[in-house]
C-alpha positions as CSV (number, residue, x, y, z in Angstrom):
1,M,0.5,-26.4,-6.5
2,D,-0.8,-23.3,-8.5
3,S,-1.5,-19.8,-7.6
4,L,-5.2,-18.9,-7.4
5,W,-5.6,-17.2,-10.8
6,P,-5.0,-20.4,-12.9
7,V,-7.2,-22.4,-10.5
8,F,-10.0,-19.9,-11.1
9,Q,-9.5,-20.0,-14.9
10,R,-9.5,-23.8,-15.1
11,T,-12.7,-23.9,-13.0
12,V,-14.5,-21.4,-15.2
13,A,-13.4,-23.4,-18.3
14,R,-14.5,-26.7,-16.9
15,V,-18.0,-25.6,-15.5
16,P,-18.9,-22.2,-17.0
17,E,-22.6,-22.4,-16.5
18,R,-22.6,-24.0,-13.1
19,P,-23.7,-21.7,-10.2
20,A,-20.6,-20.3,-8.6
21,L,-22.0,-17.7,-6.2
22,I,-25.4,-17.4,-4.5
23,V,-26.1,-14.0,-3.0
24,G,-29.6,-13.9,-1.5
25,E,-31.9,-14.9,-4.3
26,E,-29.3,-14.2,-7.0
27,K,-27.4,-17.0,-8.6
28,H,-24.3,-16.3,-10.6
29,S,-22.6,-18.8,-12.9
30,F,-18.8,-19.2,-13.2
31,S,-18.9,-17.5,-16.6
32,A,-20.9,-14.5,-15.2
33,W,-18.4,-14.2,-12.4
34,A,-15.5,-14.4,-14.8
35,Q,-17.1,-11.7,-16.9
36,R,-17.4,-9.4,-13.9
37,V,-13.8,-10.2,-12.9
38,D,-12.6,-9.1,-16.3
39,E,-14.6,-5.8,-16.0
40,F,-12.7,-5.1,-12.7
41,R,-9.4,-6.1,-14.3
42,V,-10.0,-3.7,-17.1
43,R,-10.7,-0.9,-14.6
44,Y,-7.7,-1.9,-12.4
45,L,-5.3,-1.9,-15.4
46,A,-6.6,1.5,-16.5
47,A,-5.7,2.7,-13.0
48,E,-2.1,1.5,-13.7
49,L,-2.3,-1.4,-11.1
50,E,0.8,-3.5,-11.3
51,A,1.8,-6.9,-10.0
52,G,2.5,-6.7,-6.2
53,D,0.3,-3.6,-5.7
54,R,-2.3,-3.7,-3.0
55,V,-6.0,-3.4,-3.6
56,L,-7.9,-2.7,-0.4
57,L,-11.4,-4.1,-0.5
58,W,-13.6,-2.3,2.0
59,V,-17.0,-3.7,1.1
60,E,-19.8,-5.9,2.2
61,N,-20.2,-9.5,1.1
62,C,-21.6,-9.3,-2.4
63,F,-21.1,-10.5,-6.0
64,D,-18.9,-7.5,-6.8
65,I,-16.5,-8.0,-3.9
66,A,-16.0,-11.6,-5.1
67,A,-15.2,-10.2,-8.6
68,A,-13.0,-7.4,-7.2
69,L,-11.0,-9.9,-5.2
70,V,-10.3,-12.4,-8.0
71,A,-9.6,-9.5,-10.4
72,A,-6.8,-8.4,-8.1
73,W,-5.3,-11.9,-8.4
74,G,-5.9,-11.6,-12.2
75,C,-3.6,-8.6,-12.2
76,G,-1.0,-10.1,-10.0
77,A,-2.0,-7.7,-7.2
78,I,-2.6,-8.5,-3.6
79,P,-6.2,-8.0,-2.2
80,V,-6.4,-6.5,1.3
81,L,-9.6,-7.5,3.1
82,M,-11.1,-4.9,5.4
83,D,-14.3,-5.4,7.4
84,S,-16.9,-3.0,6.1
85,Q,-17.9,-2.2,9.7
86,C,-14.5,-0.8,10.5
87,R,-14.3,2.8,11.5
88,R,-12.3,5.6,9.9
89,P,-9.2,5.2,12.0
90,Q,-8.9,1.5,11.2
91,L,-9.4,2.2,7.5
92,L,-6.8,4.9,7.4
93,H,-4.4,2.6,9.4
94,A,-4.9,-0.2,6.9
95,L,-4.4,2.1,3.9
96,A,-1.2,3.5,5.3
97,S,0.1,0.1,6.5
98,V,-0.2,-1.6,3.1
99,D,0.4,1.4,0.8
100,A,-2.8,0.5,-1.2
101,H,-2.9,1.6,-4.8
102,I,-6.7,1.1,-5.1
103,L,-9.4,1.3,-2.5
104,V,-12.6,-0.5,-3.6
105,H,-15.9,0.1,-1.7
106,H,-19.4,-1.0,-2.3
107,K,-21.7,1.5,-0.7
108,A,-20.2,4.4,1.2
109,L,-17.0,5.0,3.1
110,P,-17.0,5.8,6.8
111,E,-18.1,9.2,7.8
112,G,-15.3,11.7,7.2
113,A,-13.0,9.2,5.5
114,I,-10.5,10.9,3.3
115,P,-8.7,8.0,1.7
116,A,-4.9,8.3,1.4
117,C,-5.0,6.2,-1.8
118,P,-4.2,7.0,-5.4
119,V,-7.5,5.4,-6.7
120,V,-10.8,5.2,-4.9
121,L,-13.3,3.0,-6.8
122,C,-17.0,2.3,-6.0
123,T,-18.1,-1.1,-7.4
124,K,-21.1,0.5,-9.1
125,D,-18.7,2.6,-11.1
126,V,-17.1,-0.4,-12.8
127,P,-18.9,-0.6,-16.1
128,K,-20.4,-3.7,-17.6
129,L,-18.5,-4.6,-20.7
130,S,-19.4,-6.9,-23.6
131,G,-17.2,-9.2,-25.5
132,G,-13.9,-10.8,-24.7
133,H,-11.0,-9.0,-23.2
134,N,-7.4,-9.6,-24.2
135,L,-5.9,-9.1,-20.8
136,P,-2.4,-10.3,-19.7
137,D,-2.2,-13.2,-17.3
138,P,-0.3,-12.7,-14.0
139,S,2.7,-14.8,-13.1
140,A,2.3,-15.2,-9.3
141,L,4.1,-18.2,-7.7
142,P,2.4,-20.4,-5.1
143,G,4.5,-18.9,-2.3
144,D,3.7,-15.3,-3.3
145,P,1.4,-13.2,-1.1
146,A,-2.3,-13.8,-2.1
147,S,-4.1,-11.7,0.4
148,I,-3.7,-9.5,3.5
149,V,-6.4,-9.7,6.2
150,F,-6.4,-7.3,9.1
151,T,-6.9,-8.5,12.7
152,S,-9.5,-6.9,14.9
153,G,-6.8,-4.9,16.8
154,S,-8.0,-6.1,20.2
155,S,-4.5,-6.1,21.6
156,G,-3.2,-3.0,19.9
157,P,-3.4,-1.6,16.4
158,P,-4.8,-4.0,13.8
159,K,-2.1,-6.0,12.1
160,G,-2.1,-7.2,8.5
161,V,-1.7,-11.0,8.2
162,V,-0.3,-12.1,4.8
163,Q,-1.5,-15.4,3.3
164,S,0.2,-17.0,0.3
165,H,-1.5,-18.5,-2.7
166,Q,-0.4,-22.0,-1.6
167,N,-1.8,-21.4,1.9
168,L,-5.2,-20.4,0.6
169,C,-5.3,-23.3,-1.9
170,R,-4.4,-25.7,0.9
171,G,-7.1,-24.2,3.2
172,C,-9.7,-24.5,0.5
173,R,-8.7,-28.1,-0.1
174,A,-8.9,-29.0,3.6
175,V,-12.4,-27.5,3.9
176,Y,-13.5,-29.3,0.7
177,D,-12.2,-32.6,2.0
178,Y,-13.5,-32.1,5.5
179,L,-17.0,-31.3,4.4
180,H,-16.9,-34.1,1.8
181,F,-17.7,-31.8,-1.1
182,R,-18.1,-33.2,-4.6
183,D,-17.6,-31.4,-7.9
184,E,-21.4,-31.1,-8.2
185,D,-21.6,-29.1,-4.9
C-alpha cells in the first residue's frame, strides 16, 4: 500500500481532464487540482517547510483547501485539519499542540487571533503559476502520519487524532467499495 502522494500523482496521470472536485457550480479537473497543489507546494517550500512539519488548515471547504491539503503531503508534511467555525482558544490550542510550521486560512482568522505560528498564509496569497515545477517528491511510508484531526473537545480540551497514510487509503477504499463506485464516478 502506498502513501497518499503517489496515489494522487497516479490518478492525475491516468485521468488528467476528468472532473476531480465540484465546488458549487465550479468543476475542477485533476490536472487543474494538481496545478494548484504545485502552487501551494512552491509556497510551502519557500517557507522552509520540511518533511514531518505540520500545516494547520483553518479553512472552509473549497478548492484551495483541497490543494493545500494535498500539497502538504507533496512536501512530506502533515496536514492538521481544524474546523473553520472554531473559536480563538481552540485555534491557539491546536497550534500549540502540534507545533504548526504553517497556518493556512481561507477568509479571516477568528477575532483577535494572534497565531503562534512561524508562517500564516491566506489561500488568496498563493499566486497562480504557469509552467511545470521541478519539485522534490516526498518519501512518506504507508505507516507515517498523514493527518491530524482535532476532536470537538466535548469532554475536555480538543485532542489531535493522528491518521496514517495507510489508514486513510483503506478508509477511502472501503467507502469506494461500499458505495459501488466505478472509475467513471
